[in-house]
Wavefront OBJ file of the C-alpha trace (Angstrom):
o trace
v 21.947 -39.138 -0.440
v 18.936 -39.447 1.876
v 17.405 -36.074 2.780
v 15.036 -34.976 5.516
v 13.311 -31.728 4.535
v 12.200 -29.452 7.395
v 9.722 -26.696 6.590
v 6.171 -25.523 7.163
v 4.864 -22.462 5.203
v 4.132 -22.028 1.504
v 7.514 -20.419 0.758
v 9.183 -23.805 1.398
v 6.953 -25.848 -0.946
v 8.872 -25.316 -4.240
v 12.093 -26.455 -2.519
v 10.355 -29.598 -1.275
v 9.160 -30.289 -4.821
v 12.688 -29.794 -6.168
v 14.026 -32.533 -3.905
v 11.253 -34.919 -4.921
v 11.834 -34.093 -8.610
v 15.533 -34.944 -8.238
v 14.600 -38.300 -6.744
v 12.145 -39.089 -9.525
v 14.754 -38.053 -12.119
v 17.270 -40.551 -10.721
v 19.806 -37.957 -9.552
v 20.951 -39.959 -6.535
v 18.667 -38.085 -4.143
v 16.126 -39.765 -1.872
v 13.500 -37.720 -0.035
v 13.595 -39.819 3.127
v 10.967 -37.771 4.989
v 9.686 -34.346 5.932
v 9.677 -32.581 9.266
v 6.910 -30.030 9.650
v 4.854 -28.360 12.348
v 1.843 -30.161 13.838
v -1.590 -29.618 12.289
v -3.261 -26.425 13.491
v -6.701 -26.768 15.104
v -9.677 -25.261 13.294
v -13.077 -24.171 14.567
v -14.819 -27.406 13.646
v -12.235 -29.422 15.560
v -10.157 -30.928 12.765
v -6.473 -30.183 12.357
v -5.271 -28.147 9.382
v -1.925 -29.346 7.992
v 0.920 -27.000 7.113
v 1.463 -25.992 3.499
v 4.461 -28.328 3.323
v 2.433 -31.242 4.697
v -0.344 -30.608 2.172
v 2.176 -30.402 -0.666
v 3.823 -33.659 0.435
v 0.461 -35.422 0.336
v -0.103 -34.095 -3.190
v 3.378 -35.256 -4.222
v 2.585 -38.727 -2.907
v -0.072 -39.200 -5.582
v 2.395 -38.286 -8.327
v 5.112 -40.420 -6.764
v 2.769 -43.401 -6.579
v 2.072 -43.161 -10.306
v 5.835 -43.156 -10.916
v 6.376 -46.185 -8.665
v 7.914 -44.286 -5.734
v 6.898 -44.664 -2.068
v 4.991 -41.977 -0.132
v 6.981 -39.415 1.827
v 7.040 -40.094 5.588
v 5.738 -37.067 7.497
v 6.953 -36.274 11.021
v 5.064 -33.618 13.016
v 6.558 -33.543 16.516
v 5.532 -30.949 19.075
v 9.138 -30.862 20.280
v 12.458 -32.033 18.892
v 12.974 -34.315 21.884
v 14.305 -37.846 22.229
v 11.188 -39.365 20.692
v 11.472 -37.092 17.661
v 15.163 -37.913 17.299
v 14.347 -41.634 17.316
v 11.765 -41.133 14.556
v 14.259 -39.208 12.445
v 17.042 -41.732 13.059
v 14.763 -44.543 11.886
v 14.683 -42.891 8.430
v 18.493 -43.189 8.168
v 19.052 -39.678 6.790
v 22.305 -38.256 5.460
v 21.440 -34.546 5.169
v 18.973 -32.124 6.748
v 17.576 -29.397 4.470
v 15.667 -26.685 6.347
v 13.575 -23.807 5.057
v 11.307 -21.820 7.389
v 10.769 -24.709 9.780
v 10.573 -22.267 12.671
v 12.566 -24.159 15.297
v 16.196 -24.387 16.324
v 18.079 -27.657 15.874
v 20.196 -28.752 18.815
v 23.549 -30.556 18.551
v 22.066 -33.965 19.377
v 19.516 -33.559 16.595
v 22.080 -32.411 14.018
v 24.319 -35.335 14.993
v 21.748 -37.630 13.338
v 22.884 -36.369 9.917
v 26.324 -37.560 8.740
v 26.460 -34.735 6.162
v 25.135 -32.163 8.616
v 22.393 -29.665 7.858
v 21.819 -26.770 5.475
v 19.366 -23.908 5.761
v 17.742 -21.761 3.073
v 17.526 -18.132 4.183
v 15.755 -15.425 2.118
v 18.235 -12.588 2.503
v 21.803 -11.659 1.625
v 23.480 -12.923 4.776
v 24.735 -11.622 7.121
v 21.996 -9.038 6.472
v 18.617 -9.741 8.068
v 19.480 -12.772 10.125
v 16.467 -13.947 12.088
v 12.753 -14.587 11.814
v 11.517 -11.913 9.368
v 14.098 -11.321 6.600
v 11.614 -10.598 3.795
v 9.479 -7.924 5.521
v 12.628 -6.507 7.097
v 14.221 -5.972 3.673
v 11.064 -4.200 2.492
v 10.867 -1.993 5.596
v 14.536 -1.077 5.143
v 13.732 -0.149 1.522
v 16.581 -2.297 0.270
v 17.330 -2.005 -3.445
v 18.423 -5.622 -3.626
v 18.016 -8.824 -1.690
v 18.640 -12.506 -2.328
v 18.656 -16.102 -1.160
v 21.464 -17.852 0.683
v 21.919 -21.525 1.475
v 24.129 -21.855 4.529
v 25.471 -24.569 6.765
v 23.468 -25.083 9.941
v 25.548 -24.141 12.994
v 24.828 -23.370 16.628
v 24.556 -19.586 16.176
v 21.447 -18.539 14.258
v 21.958 -17.886 10.532
v 25.735 -17.592 10.880
v 26.901 -20.651 8.935
v 29.183 -20.618 5.906
v 27.477 -19.899 2.575
v 27.273 -22.801 0.126
v 25.242 -21.016 -2.566
v 23.570 -17.641 -3.043
v 21.666 -15.544 -5.562
v 21.194 -11.771 -5.580
v 18.397 -9.871 -7.326
v 17.098 -6.306 -7.550
v 13.978 -4.900 -5.903
v 11.718 -2.231 -7.417
v 10.434 -0.918 -4.043
v 6.859 -1.965 -4.844
v 7.135 -5.532 -3.566
v 4.943 -6.829 -0.767
v 5.939 -9.659 1.525
v 3.410 -11.792 -0.356
v 4.830 -11.075 -3.811
v 8.472 -11.203 -2.726
v 7.932 -14.491 -0.881
v 6.617 -16.020 -4.084
v 9.645 -14.865 -6.039
v 12.048 -16.028 -3.328
v 10.373 -19.445 -3.128
v 11.049 -20.155 -6.810
v 14.612 -18.797 -6.721
v 15.382 -20.858 -3.608
v 14.100 -24.051 -5.235
v 16.290 -23.491 -8.287
v 19.326 -22.698 -6.132
v 18.762 -25.788 -3.961
v 18.483 -28.053 -6.975
v 21.880 -26.958 -8.282
v 23.481 -27.277 -4.865
v 22.223 -30.819 -4.254
v 23.372 -32.007 -7.677
v 26.854 -30.601 -6.919
v 26.815 -31.051 -3.145
v 30.401 -32.185 -2.667
v 31.820 -29.320 -4.713
v 29.572 -26.693 -3.058
v 30.439 -27.977 0.412
v 34.156 -27.885 -0.319
v 33.892 -24.274 -1.538
v 31.660 -22.893 1.239
v 32.579 -19.332 2.206
v 32.299 -17.543 5.556
v 29.799 -14.715 5.737
v 31.335 -11.298 5.166
v 30.285 -7.969 6.644
v 28.418 -6.797 9.703
v 25.548 -8.968 10.874
v 22.131 -7.281 10.927
v 19.354 -9.022 12.844
v 15.587 -8.898 12.464
v 13.022 -9.848 15.058
v 9.761 -11.715 14.914
v 6.870 -9.517 13.767
v 3.841 -9.155 16.028
v 0.294 -8.097 15.230
v 0.625 -4.806 17.082
v 3.545 -3.828 14.823
v 0.963 -3.041 12.149
v -0.154 0.179 13.879
v 0.671 3.122 11.613
v 2.607 6.037 13.076
v 1.548 8.939 10.876
v 4.526 10.963 12.128
v 6.748 8.778 9.949
v 7.376 9.732 6.341
v 5.123 8.664 3.485
v 7.890 6.383 2.190
v 8.336 4.701 5.566
v 4.607 4.094 5.956
v 4.354 2.789 2.403
v 7.183 0.342 3.119
v 5.427 -0.830 6.289
v 2.162 -1.419 4.427
v 3.937 -3.503 1.802
v 6.032 -5.374 4.366
v 2.985 -6.328 6.432
v 0.985 -7.673 3.479
v -0.504 -10.265 3.929
v 0.172 -10.272 7.715
v -0.305 -8.596 10.135
v -1.544 -5.786 7.823
v -1.188 -2.104 8.675
v -3.917 -0.265 10.536
v -4.933 3.034 12.063
v -7.910 4.230 14.097
v -10.757 6.671 13.840
v -12.055 6.896 17.363
v -12.757 3.321 18.465
v -12.910 1.979 14.898
v -9.971 0.209 13.275
v -9.160 0.986 9.653
v -6.865 -1.293 7.654
v -4.718 0.425 5.019
v -4.161 -2.235 2.354
v -2.561 -0.410 -0.589
v -0.935 2.997 -0.864
v 1.894 4.858 -2.537
v 3.995 7.890 -1.554
v 2.888 10.811 -3.672
v 5.124 13.318 -5.391
v 4.261 15.449 -8.381
v 6.666 14.816 -11.291
v 8.967 17.696 -12.184
v 7.127 20.401 -14.106
v 3.654 19.132 -13.182
v 1.106 20.471 -10.759
v 0.426 18.815 -7.449
v -2.539 16.382 -7.221
v -5.892 17.954 -7.865
v -7.027 18.037 -4.227
v -6.418 21.291 -2.392
v -3.200 20.457 -0.559
v -1.184 23.649 -0.790
v -1.263 24.137 2.970
v -0.929 20.428 3.819
v 2.474 20.838 5.481
v 0.757 22.699 8.324
v -1.800 19.911 8.859
v -1.251 17.352 11.638
v 0.074 13.954 10.522
v -2.833 11.569 10.018
v -5.094 14.222 8.469
v -7.211 13.183 5.489
v -6.356 16.031 3.101
v -8.676 15.175 0.252
v -8.940 12.824 -2.683
v -7.171 12.756 -6.024
v -8.946 11.136 -8.962
v -5.740 9.453 -10.157
v -4.265 8.328 -6.852
v -6.876 7.996 -4.113
v -7.294 9.317 -0.590
v -4.503 11.730 0.349
v -3.034 11.426 3.835
v -0.703 13.848 5.559
v 2.330 12.145 7.069
v 5.302 13.455 9.000
v 7.012 14.031 5.662
v 5.106 13.906 2.408
v 1.690 12.726 1.291
v 0.540 9.115 1.143
v -2.125 8.214 -1.437
v -4.303 5.344 -0.193
v -5.980 3.300 -2.917
v -7.410 0.310 -1.014
v -8.623 0.078 2.586
v -11.022 -1.733 4.875
v -12.900 -1.187 8.093
v -12.164 -4.097 10.398
v -14.680 -6.958 9.986
v -15.918 -5.493 6.684
v -14.843 -6.197 3.129
v -11.907 -4.453 1.425
v -12.834 -1.520 -0.842
v -11.092 0.599 -3.425
v -10.859 4.238 -2.416
v -13.789 5.397 -4.564
v -16.221 2.862 -3.103
v -14.942 3.636 0.379
v -15.487 7.367 -0.038
v -19.056 6.808 -1.249
v -19.907 5.569 2.225
v -17.800 8.131 4.098
v -19.114 11.573 3.161
v -17.400 13.357 6.062
v -13.960 11.854 5.587
v -12.058 15.022 4.546
v -10.214 16.773 7.402
v -10.636 13.761 9.667
v -7.517 13.007 11.670
v -6.725 9.267 11.882
v -4.719 7.623 14.614
l 1 2 3 4 5 6 7 8 9 10 11 12 13 14 15 16 17 18 19 20 21 22 23 24 25 26 27 28 29 30 31 32 33 34 35 36 37 38 39 40 41 42 43 44 45 46 47 48 49 50 51 52 53 54 55 56 57 58 59 60 61 62 63 64 65 66 67 68 69 70 71 72 73 74 75 76 77 78 79 80 81 82 83 84 85 86 87 88 89 90 91 92 93 94 95 96 97 98 99 100 101 102 103 104 105 106 107 108 109 110 111 112 113 114 115 116 117 118 119 120 121 122 123 124 125 126 127 128 129 130 131 132 133 134 135 136 137 138 139 140 141 142 143 144 145 146 147 148 149 150 151 152 153 154 155 156 157 158 159 160 161 162 163 164 165 166 167 168 169 170 171 172 173 174 175 176 177 178 179 180 181 182 183 184 185 186 187 188 189 190 191 192 193 194 195 196 197 198 199 200 201 202 203 204 205 206 207 208 209 210 211 212 213 214 215 216 217 218 219 220 221 222 223 224 225 226 227 228 229 230 231 232 233 234 235 236 237 238 239 240 241 242 243 244 245 246 247 248 249 250 251 252 253 254 255 256 257 258 259 260 261 262 263 264 265 266 267 268 269 270 271 272 273 274 275 276 277 278 279 280 281 282 283 284 285 286 287 288 289 290 291 292 293 294 295 296 297 298 299 300 301 302 303 304 305 306 307 308 309 310 311 312 313 314 315 316 317 318 319 320 321 322 323 324 325 326 327 328 329 330 331 332 333 334 335
């Protein structure tokens, strides 16, 4: 079975490696080529390849030592007739897509006798769309998963060929959860490809109400202090490493990098800052500092303890180092 792998970011790299490993192990799989986004321009003028492209080049060195050919890399600006001709020349059987970032039209999918499959990091039909991982964190889901589905015309609506569910501890960031998902997806893909005929024959329609998520934009990182401490905490974790969450003090932008909703355990006193009257303070007020938790922020419901933050264009600091340079921070209202 000749496979074209379509993907671009780091989350897709372990799945690419799984396909190459199956080929090298003689499992009847051939990595016929990869489809990835064009190199991104950098300041000094040279293009920067995608994570998948870089990984493919690294795999080529290992493949050469094992007597296997390099992986053809296709980086079209558009999936037009020229791109279809390039793909057709590789004589593929199956398209495997993971975070490629573009829609495949019917003429493109017709190039693959076995059709196409897509790896999606959510429990479909939940969080269909462009941002399933941060969306699950923002929704404070207690579980999520990975699904491998058939590629069809409607986005993320194909039958499920394989899936895996796992619990969340509500402290994940998009960065940490993406790493976990990447490894689980690679393992799931490996099993599916080895048993492709059986998995295809037993594909199941998606069940339940579809929930969609949209593409995240930089401005989404602005913190609304009227939200609850738990909601803001979820946003901070969901937008790590991009676009990050931020607030303002006057004209200055302050990035909030790490925080946790604060609640005193049953039978214990509240944090050691003077916060007894905090409920009457406007959301966004810096209430004080707590030696165990950090800078205490009033939200629309509850207190958020900020432990790591950064003025824009400066280096990130833990809360103690930050406070050393901000002597008049207490009672400031952010936002």
